[in-house]
N, C-alpha and C positions, 0 to 999 in steps of 0.2 A: 760945246764949241770944239772944233778940231784944230789942234795946234801942231804944226809940223816943224821939225828942226832937222838939220843935216846931221847924220851920224858920222863920227870920225872913222876913217878907213882903218880896218885891221890889216896890218901888213901881212902879205903872204908868208913872209919868213916866220911869223909867230905861229901860224898854223902848220906850216910845212917843215919847220926846223926839226932836224933830227929824224925825218921820215915819219913824223907823228901822224900826219893826215892819212897816209896810206899804209902805215905799219912797215913791216920789214920782211916781205916775202924774199925767198931765196933769189938772189940775182938783182934785187932792188926793183925800182920802178923808174923808167925813163920819164923825166919831166920836161925835157926840151920841147917847146912848142905847146905844152899843156894840152888843153882841150881844143885841138885844132879844128876850126870851123870848116875848113876845106874837106874834112872827112864826111861832111853831111850836106845833103841838098837843102839849101836855104832859099831857093828861087821862089817858092810860093808860101813863105811863112806868113801867118796871120798875126804874129806878134812882132814888135819892133826888133829887128835883128841887131840894132845898136845896143839893145839891152841884154844881148847874149854875151856872156863873159867867160874868159878862160879861167877855169877853176883851179888851175895849177897842176893837173894830172891829165894824162892822155885818155883816150877812149879805153875803157876797161882797166884804167890804172887803179881805180877802186873796184875790186872784183866782186861782182854779184855772186851769190850762192845759188846753185842750180840743181835741178833734178831730184828734189825731195819728194818722197812718196810715203803713203801709209805703210808702216812696217819698216821704214828706213832706219838703219841703226844709228843715223845721225839725229833722229828724233827719240829722245830718251825720257825716262820717268824722272820725277822730281828728286828722288833719292839717289839717282845715278851719280857715280863719280864724275861723269862728264857734264853734269849740271852743277858741279861744285863751285864753279866760277861765280855763281849768282848769290848775292846777299839778299836777305828778305826785303830790304828797302829799295832794291833795284827795280826799275820800271820795265814792264813787259807790255806787248801788244797782244791782247787776248782775242781769239776767234773761237766761235762755237758753231759746229755744224751738226744739227740734230743733237746727239749726245756725245759728240767727239770734240773735246777741247784741245786747243793748240796755243802755246805761248811762244811768241817771238821776242826775245829780249832786246831792249835798246842797246845793251852792251855788244851784241853781235852786229847790229845794224850801224853802230857808230863807224865800223870798219868796212862794211859791205853795202849798206844803204838799200839793197834790194835782195830779197830771197824769192826765188822762183819755185813754187810748189807745183809739181806736175800732177800729183794725184793724192789728195787727202780728203777722205770722206767723199770721194767721187768728184771733187772740185779741182780745177786748174786755175791757179791764181798767183799773184805776186803781193808780198807784203813789203812796204817801203817806209823808210825813215830818211828825211833830210835833216842831218844834224844842224845845219846852218839856220833853218827856219823852224826846227822842232816839230815838223809836220809828219804825222803818222797816218798812212792810208793803205788800204788793201784793194786790189783790183782783180776782177775776173779777166783772165787772159783769153777768153773765147773771142773777144773783140779783135785780137790779133792772131786768130786761128791757132792759139796755144803757143805762139812764139815767146821766147824768153825776152825779158827786159834786161838791159844793161845800163851802166853808168857812162854817160857820154863824155864826161870831163868838162862839159859846159854847164853854166848856171844861167838861170833867168830870174832876175830880181832876187839873187842869192839862193834861189830854190833849185833843187835837183832837177836836171834835165835828163830824163830817161830816153833811151832809144830802144826800138824793138829789133830783134835779130831775125827779122823776116826777109823775104826776097827783096822788097823795096822798103828800106828803112824809113822811119819817121821819128820825129822828136816829140816827146811828150812831157811838158812841164808837169811835175807831180801835182802842184796845187791848182793847175788849170784843169787837170783831170781829163785831158784829151789831147789828140795830136794837133800840133800847131805849126809843124813844118814837115814836108815830105808827102809821100803818096797818100797817107791817111788823114790829111788835114781836114778838120771839121768833125772827125770821128771822136765821140766821147767814150770814156771807159766806164763800165759799170762798177760801182764801188761795192765792196763787201763790208758789212758792219764790223767794226772793231771796238774793243773797250780797252782803254789804257788804265793801268793801275800798278800797284806794287806787286812784286813777285809773291810776297807773303800772302796778300789778300787773294790773288788768283789761285794759289795752292789751296787756300781754305775753301774757296768756292768749288774748285775742281781738283781734288786730290789725285784723280786719275788722268790728269792732263799729260800731254806730250809737250816737250820743250826742246828747242834747238840746242844741240850739243855743242860743246867747245871744239869738238873734232871736226873742223870745217875743211881741213886740207891746207889751211893757211896759218902762218906763225904770227899770232897776235896775243896780246894780253887782254882777255875778255872780261877781266875783273873791273870793278869800278875805278881802280887805279889806272887802267888803260884808256880812260877817256882822252881822246886825242886833242882836245880843244881848250885846255887850260880852264879858265873861269868864264869861258864864252857864254855858258848857259845860265849864269847868275842873273836873276830877274832884272836887276837894275843896270846890267852891263849894256852900254849903248854901242859897243864896237861891232862892226859888221865887216864881212870880207869885202863887199862893194857897197858904196854909198847908196842909200835909198832914204826917202823921207820917213821919219818916224813920227807916228801919231802919239802925241804926248799925253793922251788921256789915261794910259795905263803904262806900267813898267814894260820896256821893250821886249824882254825875254820872259814875261809872265805867260804861263800856259793859259790858253782859252779853249773852250769847246766851241767850235764854229758850226753853225747851221746855215749852209749856203743856199741862196736863192738868186739865180742869175748873177748880177753884179753885187747884190746886197746880201741879205740874210741877217744873222744875229751872231754876235760874239759874246760868250758868257765866260767872264774871267774867273779863274780859280780863286783869286783873292776876294772876289765878291761872294762866291759860293761859300767860302770858308768863314763862317761867322762864329766859329768856336764850338758849334754843336757837332755831334758825332756824324750826323747825316742830315740831308735835306732832300725834299722833293719840291722842285720849283716848276710852276706852270707858266708857260710862255706861248705866244702865238707867232708863228713864222710863216710868211707867205700865205696867210689866211687860214692856216691849219694849227690846231692845238697840239702842243708838245709838252711832255713832262720830262724834266731833267732830274736824274738821280745823282746825288753827290755823296761820297763817303770820305770823311776826313782822313782816317787811318790809311785807306787805300790810295789817297791822293788821286782819286779817279772820278770821272763823271761820264754819263752817257744819256742820250735822248731817246725817248720812246713815244709812240702813238698811244694816248691814254684810252684805248678802247679794247674790249675783249668780247668776242661773240656778239658784236653789234651794240654793246652797252658801253656808254661813256663811264670812265673811272676817274675818281679823284683820290689823292693819296695823302696819308699822314705819316709821320715818323714817330715811332715809340721812343721812350726814354733810353732804350738799349740801342737805338740807332737802326731800327728795322723799318723797312718800307711796308706799309699796310694800305690796301685800297679800302675805301670807305663803303663800297658797295657789296663786296663779297667777303671781306675780312681776311683775304689771303695775305700772306707775307711774301715779299718779293726781294730778290737779290739785286745787287748792283748791276749785274749783267742781264736783268730783265726776266728772270725765271721765277715762277711761283715756287716757294720753298717746299711745298708738298709734291712738286713735280707734275702738277696737273695742267700747267699752261705756261706760255711765254708771251711777253709783250712784243709787238712789232717794233724793231729798232728803226730809227731814222738813219737809213743806210748811208746817206750823204754826209752825216755828221763826222767831224774829225777834229783832232787836236793840233794846235800849232802854237808857236810863239806869237804874242800879240802883234809885234811890229810887222810880221808878214801878212797877217790876216787882212787888214785894210788895203794892202797893196794889191791883193788878188780879188778882194771883194770891196771895191772902193765906195760903194753906197751902203756899207754895213751899218746896222744899228748896234749899239753897245748896251748890254743888259747891266743894270746896277741893282743893288739890293733895295735902293730907294724907289725903284720903278722907272 
């Protein structure tokens, strides 16, 4: 049974007080007018414009990071001094292109929300985090002819509303995964698979990873102490920037791995995955297709894969040491879907992404909710 209740409004002053939301760039940030809707063409929106809200900062008031490339000195090794802002327990968004891993820390995106990568392993993409909805997604930028994404200053159902810096700008709600206002209305973004986990676990999987440096050109505290939102992300915290119904079946800020299918799909709560064991391999069916979800307790991470390899269906077990092993070939697999012997990779469910629970049913209103009891 779905139970809704109104969340108490979190005053802008709590988030914006002392410049916390946008940090302290030289010269400060002008907040008068906030995310001014008149800056954007809203004449053909396919979302209710009444649900577009001023997030308290102007266009680009939260500055995206731009122009990153392979070999960029802003992408550093784990042992670099410029990666010293990261603690082992901090969360990162992990991407893997062939054998080239990249970590984008939440600590960076709390303050920037979008990082535009112009060329990494031959790919042009954006990695995004909305701190208010806890949603982490990466998008192929070829849909917008390689144009950068920026932070509009507007929110849609508490979610980041991106805009593209193309000739004819459009607005792209992050969790809608497509243009909903402007010239590109109806165009969907192609997602890139990402795996969320702790920095410590990502380093163990990929000691040769690159990670976004603290040298961003902006003055911010990128350590965990610099989280700008107080206790906003506490799982039981019901406070939101703007009121929206909260589905009471799970704690509002609990992380879920969401597998979207049109308006529905499946939400898999971390609290249900975490049964006290070191790891789990959970088999589910979404949209008529079989999926296996890997969960690692220490990594606080989960990801979904197609359980097939070379045309063969696979089933998985977990050893006492918390290793994923398929029952057909006996290979051992990592949380990010690689065979430990380097011989194969599972196909990730590219559309899977993590968010806070409260936001998931707002964007996927017909969602199912996975529980350990079936």
